[in-house]
N, C-alpha and C positions, 0 to 999 in steps of 0.2 A: 255324810252319806258314803263317801269313798272309803273312809276308815271303817265304818260299820260293815259294809259289804265285804271288804278285804278281810276283816277280822273273823267274819262268819265263814268265809270260804277257805281260809288258810288252815293248815294243820293245827291241832289242839295245842301243841307246845309253843306256837307263835301267838303273842298277845300284842295287838295294836291299840287296844282300848285306851291306854294312857295318852295317846296322841290326841284324843278328843279334848283334852284340857286346852289345847292350842286354840280351839274355836272361840270360847268366851274371852280368853286372854287377848287374842288379836283384835276381837271386836271392841273391847274396852279402849283400845288405843285411838279409835276414830269415831265410835258411835256413842250414843247416850246410854244411861242406865237401863232404860226399858228394853232397848234392842239387845243390850248385853245380857240382861236377865233372860230374855226370850231365847237367845242363842245358847245360854247356859242350860236352860230347861230342855232344849232340843238335844243338847249333848248328853244330858243325863238320861233322857229317853232312849237315845241311841245306845248308850252303854247298857241300859236295862234290856234292850232287844238282844244285844250280843250275849248277855248273861243268860237270858231265857233260852236262846237258840243253842248255846253251847252246853250249859249245865242247868243252873237255876239261879234265881235271885238270891237264894240263901247261901250260895257258894261263897266261902270266906274270901277268896281272891277277888271275885267280882263285887262283893259287898264293900270291901275296902276301896276298890276303884270308884264305885258309885259315891261313897261318902266323901272321898277326896275330891271328886269332881264337883259335888255340891258345895263343899267348902270353898274351893277355888272360884266357883261361879259367884258365890256371895261376895267374896273379897273383891274380885275384879269389878263387880257391879257397883260396889261402894266406891272404888277408885274412879269409875266412870262418872259417878255422881259428883265427886269432888272436882274432877277435871271439867265437867260441864259447868259447875258453879263458878270455878275460877275463870273459865272462858267468858262467862257472862259478865264478871267483874271487869275483865280486860276490855270487853266490848264497850262497857259503860265508860271506863276511863278513856278509851280512845275517842268516844263521842264527845267527852268533856274536853279533851285535847283539841279536837277540831273546833269546838266552840270558842275555846280560849285563843286559838290561833286567829280565828276570824275577828276577834275583838282586839287583840294585841297587834297582830301583823295584818292590817287590812290590805285588801288588793288595791293596787295603784290604778288610777284612772287611765284609760287609753289615750285620752286627750286632755291637755291642760293648756288653754290659750293656744299659742302657735306651736306647741310642742306635741309630738306623738311619742307615747311612752309604752314600754314593755318591761315586764319584771319576771323574775323567776327565783324560787327558793329551792336549793338542792340540799336535802338532809343527808348527813353522812351515814346515819343509821336508817335502815329500811323502814322501821316502825316509828321513827321519830317524826313529829309534825313540824316542830320548830325548835330553835335553840337560841343562841345569843346574837345571831345576825339580824339586822333590822334595816328597814327602809320606809320612807314616807314621802308624800308630796303634799304641798299646801299652796293654794292660790292666794295671792296678795293683790292689793290695788295696783301694783306696778308690774307684776309678773308672777313667776312660779318659783317656789323654793323646794329644794330636794334634799333629803337627808339619807345617807347610808352609813351604817356603822357595824361594829362587831364588839359585843361585850365579852370580855375575857372571863374565863371560868367555865364551870360545867353545871348542867342541870338547872334547878330552880333559881340558883343565884344569878346565873347569866340571864335567864329569862326575866328575872326581877329587874336587873339593871337595864335591860333592853326596854322593858315596859316603862320605866321611869323616863328614859330619854325620849321615847316616842310620845309619851303623854306631854312632856314639856314642849316638844316641838309642835305638836298639834295646837297647844294652847297659845303659844307665843309667836309662832311663825307669821301669823297675819297681823300681829300687833306691833312687833318690834320693827322699827324702820331700817336699822342698819344690821348688816350680817354679823359683825363682831358682837353686837349686843345680844343677838339670838344665841350665839355660841356661849356667851356668858350665862344665859339662863340654862342652857343644857348642862354646863359645868356645875351649876348650883344644884340641879336636879340629881346628878350622880353623887355629889357630895352629901346630899341630904339623906342618902340611903343608910348611912351609918348612924346608929343611935348614939345619943350623947353619953349614955352609960358605957357603951362599948368603947367609945373614944377615950374616956377617962381610964378604963381598964387597960387599953392598949398603951397609953402613955405611962402607966405605972409598971407594966410588965416588961419583959425583956425585949431586945431589939428584934428577935425572931418573931415573937408574938405580934409586934408592931407591924412587921412586914406582912404577916399573914392577914392582918386586918385590912391592909391596903392592897391586897391582891387584885381586887375588882377594879377594872377600869374599862373604858369604852373608847375604841378608836372610832373616829367619825369624820365624815366629809360632808360639809354643808355648802350647798350651792344656791346661787340666786341667778335666775335667768330672766332678764327684763323682757317684756312683751315687744318693745319697740326699739331695741338695740341689739345688734348682732354680737353680743358678748355674753360670757358667763363669768360670774364672780364666785370665788370659792374660798373657804377657810378649811385647811387640812389639819386635823388634830390626830397625827400619828397614823393616818390611814393610807393604804396604797393609792397612788395617784390615779386619777381617771385617765382614760385613753380616748383621744379624739380621732375619729375616722373622717378624714377630710381629703377629698380629691385623690382618692386611692392611696393615701398615706395614713399611717397610724402614729400619732404623736402623743407621748405621755405629757400630761399637764403637771409638771413638777412645780409646786408652789415655791416662790422665793422666800416666803415666811413659813417656817415649820413650827408647829405648836404641839405640846404634849397631849396624849390622849385625855379625854374627859375623866376626871377623878384622880389624876396624878398631880394636880396643883390646886391649892386651896382657892385661889382667885386668879383667873387669867389676867395677864398683863394688860393694862389699859392701852398699850401700844398695838394691840392686835389689829391687823389690817387684812382686808380681803385682796386676793390676787385676781387680776382680770385677764381673760384670754378671749380671742376671737372665736365666735360660734355663729357661723353663717348658714344661710339656707342650704339644706341638703346635708349638712354635717350631722354626724351621729356621735354622741358621747356615751361611752361605756363606763359605768360604775360597777365595782365588784368588791367583794371581801377577800381576805387572803386565803380562804378555802379553795379559791380557783387557782391562784398561782403557786400554792403549796401542794397541789395534787401531784402525785408521782406515778411513773410507770414502773414496769417490772425492774428496770435497771436503777430505780430510785432517782431518776432525773425529774426535775420540776417541770410543770406544764409550761410550755413556751407561749404564753398568751399573746404577746405582741406579734410574734411571727405568724401565729395562726390567724389573727385578725386581718392581716394583710390580704389574704385571699378572699375575705368576705367584706371588703371595704365598701362595696356598693349595695350591700343588703340593708333593708329597713330594720327597725328595732326588733320586731317579733321574729323575722327571719334570721336575724343575727343571733338572737338568743337561742333559737331552735338549733341552728348549726353549732353554736358553741356548746350547748348542753350535750348534744350527741357526741361531739368530738371529745369533750372532757370525760364523759363516761367511758368511751372507748379507750382513751389514753390511760385512765386509771384502772382499767379492768373492771368497770362497773361499780367500784366502791371508792368513795372519797374518804380522805383522812379527816376531814373537818367539814362542817356545814359551809355552804357558800350561798351568797346572795348576789343577784345580778340585776342591774337596771340599765336599760338602753333608752336614750333620749334623742329624738331627731328634731332638728329645727326646720319647721315647715315654712313655705313662702308666706309673707304677710297677707292678711285678708284684704281683698279688694285690689 
C-alpha cells in the first residue's frame, strides 16, 4: 500500500513499482504457498493500479513490470511450497527422534529402593534429542544397579552402540549375581556390533583400516548399591570417576582397578573386581559423562566440576542437577562442546 500510494503521488519520472517484488519474496520466507500467492496477487493488483493511474496497462514499461512481478510471485510461491514440505518432513523426523529417545534412553525412576534419583541429558546441539551418552537403572533382589556411559563416535553409530549397551544392561542387570559378570555381558554386547564379514575384511586390510573398524567403544561406569548396606560397589571401564558429596565435602571415587572401555578388549580379564566405597545416609553420588568436565569458557578453561559442587554439597539430587545445569550453561556460554549426561543418587534413611 505504501509503495502504491507513493508511486502514484510522486513525479512521473520516479518509479517505485519494482519495490512491490519485495512483498511476495519476503512473505515466502515465513509463510506458506497460499499466503505467498495471495500477497503476490495483491502486489500484481497494486502494480496494475499504478499503471492505470499513471498511464495505462498497455504501457510497455508497466507491462514489463507486471509480467516480471507475476513471474517472481510464481517462483517464490513454489519455493514456499518446497519449504513447507521440507518443514513437514523435519517435524516428522523430530517426532520419530522423540519416540526413539523414549525407547532407547528411558527416563530414570525418581525412587529405587532406599535411593532417590534425578537425571538430566544435555544435548550439545539445540535440535538434537540424544547422542551416544547413556544411563539406566535396574532393580535387583538385593539392591539397585546403575549404569552411565558414553559411546564414542558420532551420529547413528554412537546411538547404535549406546542402544546395545542399554539393552544388554536391562536384560542382564537383574539376572547376573556379581557385578564383574554384568560388565562381561556389556563387553560382549559391544563386541557383537561388528559383523563377522567386517572383522575378516579388517584383518586382511591395512592397519589404518583395522584401527577405523575399532574406533567405536563405550566408556562405562557400573554401580551396585545394596539396599541394606551403606556401601556402593563399582566397576569403572574408562569412565570419569563419580563424585561423592558427603558431609560438605566432594570426594572423587577413584577406583583401584581401572579397566579399558567396553569394546577395546575381546574378553575382560577374569580378575575383574568391583571397588567398594562408603555410601551413607544423606550422601549424594554424582555420575556424569565427560561432556560436563570438557565444557569450556571463553578463555578455553575446562569446567571446574569438583570446585563448583562444593558450594552445593547440601542439595538434594534434583536441586543439585538444576544448579549444575544452569551453572554449566552459563560457564559455556549456552553451548556445550559435547553431549552430557548427569545422574544424581541420594542414600535415604532405611525404612522403618
